N, C-alpha and C positions, 0 to 999 in steps of 0.2 A: 766703092761699097756696095754696087749692083755685081759687080764680078767675084765679092764675098759671098753674095748671097744665094749668086748661083750655084759657085762651087762646094756652097753650104747643099742648097736644095739638091743636088746631084751627087752627093755626096747620101746624103739621108734618101734620096729614092732608091740610090746601089744600094745601102744598107738592108734597107726592107725589100727589094727583090731578095736578096740573098739569103736574109732570116724568111723570108716569104716556102724560097725554095725548098727550105729547110726542115719546114714546118708538114709541107708536103712526104718528102722524102720522111721523115717523122713518122706521119697516120701509114702511109701506105708501108713502114718498116714494123709499126704496132699492127698494122690488120694481119700480116703475113704471119709472126709469132701469134696472135689471138689464132688465126686457123690452125696454127702446129700442136698449140694445146689443144683447141680442137679434136685433132686427129691423134695421142697424143691419150686423149679419154677415149675413143672411140676402140682405141687399140688397145687400152687395160680393160673397156668394159668386154670386147669381144674376147678378149685372153681367159678371164676371171669365166665367163659366162660358159666359154665352151671345152671348159680344163675341165675331166670328169672329178667331180666330186667322190663318186666311189671309187676310185682308184688305188686309195690303201685296202678298202673293204676288196678289191681285187686280189690285192698281194696277202694277206692273208688266207684270202680264201685258197688261194695259189701254195702255200707255205703249209696249210693245213691239209692241201690234198698231195700236196709233195713228202713230205712228214707222213703219213699214213702209209701211202705208196713205197715207202724205202723201208716204213717197219713191217710192212706184210708179205709185200711182193718178193719169192726168193722162184727167181728165174736158171732152171740148167740149163738153159740156151738163153741166147738174148737174139729175143724178136726187133728185125731191124727198126719196122716201121715206128715200136712204141717206145725203142730208145730215141729215135728221129723227132718225136711228139714228143718223149720230154725233159731232149735239149733244150727244143724248142720253151718249152714251159718252163725253164729252168732262166732259159738267158730272158724271156720274157719277164718272171719276178723279179729277176736282180732287177735290173733296167727300168725299172719303176721306183728303185730309189736315187736314180739316178735324172731319172724325170721331174720328180718332186726335188730337187736340188738346182736343175734347171730353170726350174719356174720359180723358186725361190728368186733368183739370183735374176731372172726378167721384173719377179717385180720390185724389187731392190733397182733396177738399172730404171724404171719407168718414171719410176718417184724420184729420183735421182736425175732423172732426162726432165721432170718440170718443175724441179727446184730451178734448175738451171733457164730453164723459158722463162719461168716466174721474175728471174733477178736478169733476165736480157731487156726481160719487159721493161722492168723498173728502170735500169740503166738507160735504154732508149726514150723510155718515158721523162726521164731528168735529166739527161743528158747531159751524166754521165762515162767517164772514159771518152774511148779512144771514137769519137762518132764517124769519119770517116772509113771505122773496121768492122760499124754493123753490121752492116749486107753481108761481111764474108761469114761474120758470128753464124747470121742466120741460116748462110745457106753450111755452115758447119753444122748444126743444129738437125738442118734438114736430111744434112747424113745421117745424124744419129738417129733419127727416126726411122728413117730404110732399111738400120740395120734392126732398128727395133723390132719391126716388121718383120722383117726376115729373122728372125729368133723368135717372135712369135710361132708365123707359122709353119717352122720347123716345130718349134713343141706338143703342134696342136696335132701334126701329121703323126709323131712319134707316136702321143695318148691316142690317136686314132689303131695304128699301128698295133699298138700294145692289145686293144681293145678287143679288135678285132681276132687277137688271136690268144684272147681268153672266150673270148666266143668262140671258136670255133674248139681248143684244144678241153676248157674247164671239163666238160660237160664229158669229153671217153675218158679224162682220169679218173673224174665221180663215177661213172658206169664201173671201169675195170677194180675200183677199187669197192664197190656196191658186189662186183662179183664176187671177189675174194673175202668178203664178209659172209656171202650166204656159201 
């Protein structure tokens, strides 16, 4: 009888230790997921705050200036500086459409990642699925977040480049157009 009680007590202690360790891992995993969600929120905020709202207005201004110049300017010979500036200007205008598409794709990817993290958090909290793979899933989500950060950084860099090109060349094109109209 004493031997049975000792075995039972020892088995109970062993189960308690197992569940206590599991609970500690679960808390660490939930904290890691919460950190990822916080990082994703800040990434979304930075991306949406720094992406210029005026980009479509710039595109319309560029299209108007380009079309007006095309209709009003007739050159006997090619001015290399003008040709280079106009080529750069056109490329910048065309890249705005791609930039908008890239921005929409990034926003969708961030939304998808948020949904994925919330699902993972729910699974970890409730102990659903393969518990031994939770750490791998969290690591995979960390990699996904790094990719999203890189994509966001690329997007913002492209937006800055287009904005710089616009600020540099648009006044030149408008000056040429004004000189033609006078």
